[in-house]
C-alpha positions, 0 to 999 in steps of 0.5 A: 499500499502507498499513499499520497496527498491525493490518493492511496493505491493497493497493489496485489499479486494474484496466483497467475502472477498478474498484479491488480492495483486498486486506487482510491481517494485518501479518506480523510475524517478530520484532517480536512479541517485546518485546526486538525492539521496543527502540530501535536493534533495531526499525528493522532488524526493521521493515526486514526485515518491510517488505521482505517485506510489500512483496514481497507487494504488489507480487505481488498488483499483478502478479497483478492486472495479468495477470488484465487480459491477454486471453490470461489472462483468467479464466473466472470472474468477476473477483472470484471468480478474484481470491479464489481467488488470494489465499486464504480470507477469513482472509488468508495472508501471500502470494497463492497465485499465488505460492508462499511458497517463491518469495516468500522465494526472490525476496526473498532474490535482491533482498537479495543483489543490494541489498547486492552493488550498494550495499554490495560495489560501492562498496567495491570501486571506492573501493579501486580508486581508492585504489590510484591514490593515492600510498601507497594508500587503505585502510579505515584512512582516513576519506577511504575511507569518505567516497568509499565513501559518495559511490559509494553515493549515486551508484549509487543515484541512477543506479539510481532514475533509470534504472528511473524511465524505464520506463513501469511504474516510472514509474506505481508512483512516481505511486502513491508519491506518491499514498500521501504526499499520502493520508497527509498529509491524514489527518495534517492531520485532513481528509476522506480524499477526492481534493480534500483530498489533491490540494494535499499535496506528494509528499514525506514526511518518514518516506519510505524514500527519506529513510531510505536517505540517512540510512543512507548518511550514518551508515554513513560515520561507522560505518565510519570508526569501527569498520574501522580497528581491525579486523585484516586476516585474511590477507595476501591483498589481495582476500581482505581486501577481501571480509572487510570487505565482509562486515563492512559487510554485518553492520553494515547492520542496526545502521546501519538501526536508528540511521537508524530512530530518527533519523528517528523522532525528527525526525518528532516535531518537524517544524516545528523549523528544525534538523529541516527542515534535517536532512531537507531532503536526503531530501525533495529526494531523493524527487523521484526516487522519486515522480511527481505523481499524477492523481485516479485514483492518489489514489483508489487510495492512499485506498482502501488508507489507508480500509481500514487506518483502518477495521480499527484500529477493529474488535476482532477478527482481520482478515478475519472481518467482510468478506472479505480481498479486495473489488472496488469499481466506484467510489472512492464505493463505497470511502468508503461502505463504509469510512466 
């Protein structure tokens, strides 16, 4: 998946080796309003919008994979069937195979699960361990938040390592690496072909994996600075801890906004020794979420990148000159179409 100010393109490799590219307008809920493009706010807004666009991309990829299954083989030609599933040429925010209600429901479930796993669980584990310390350990202690951050990081690493053992997720991580290599080639002003992208690393300074590490680090300082000054609402220990977990969830968006601004600032000075030191842990962490891609994966990533770059040069609304969804037999067809 690649995105630009105007559009988002998702490229998928079918079992017959063809490449299907689905281009849609960027879905904007709040960033269309100027106030939500202010520093510290734009990062949180972009996070929510990216979650939605990512869910749409994964849904489209899953539907294309389902079309390759023998039992689900469509009676009509693949391109025609895909067009029916994706909607009209002007584009829709979600494939027709999954209703908007189902898409939002899936997204909501993913957010709730993520908050429980990476906010609620670390907090409760830290509190439980704190009760084993003489005198106890609560949110008014900096050590509590440091341990909490370590639990978050450990859970995240364990989660990524665990799902990375699944074949489909491993393949997904290969495409993640291909995206990074393609962007590196673009930023180096090289031709957008496999030979140019192949030598670059699979890690990129602006990757979301690095952003997660920034979020964990900032949350330690934010919670240590804020939570000790928030009075406990009751004398019931369990309710107090649930209350503080809810406070942490509310603080997640501003923390994400701060992390986004720091990552954005760091990307402007990529050659600075200080910046390289600051982003090094995030770059190392990407070894967990990327795999070395082959040429087929690079072709798919470059197809999506070429599509959004072509769209940026067009003055009109996405989907008006060409169908939003196109199928190419080879990457050479992509190159000639989006030259």
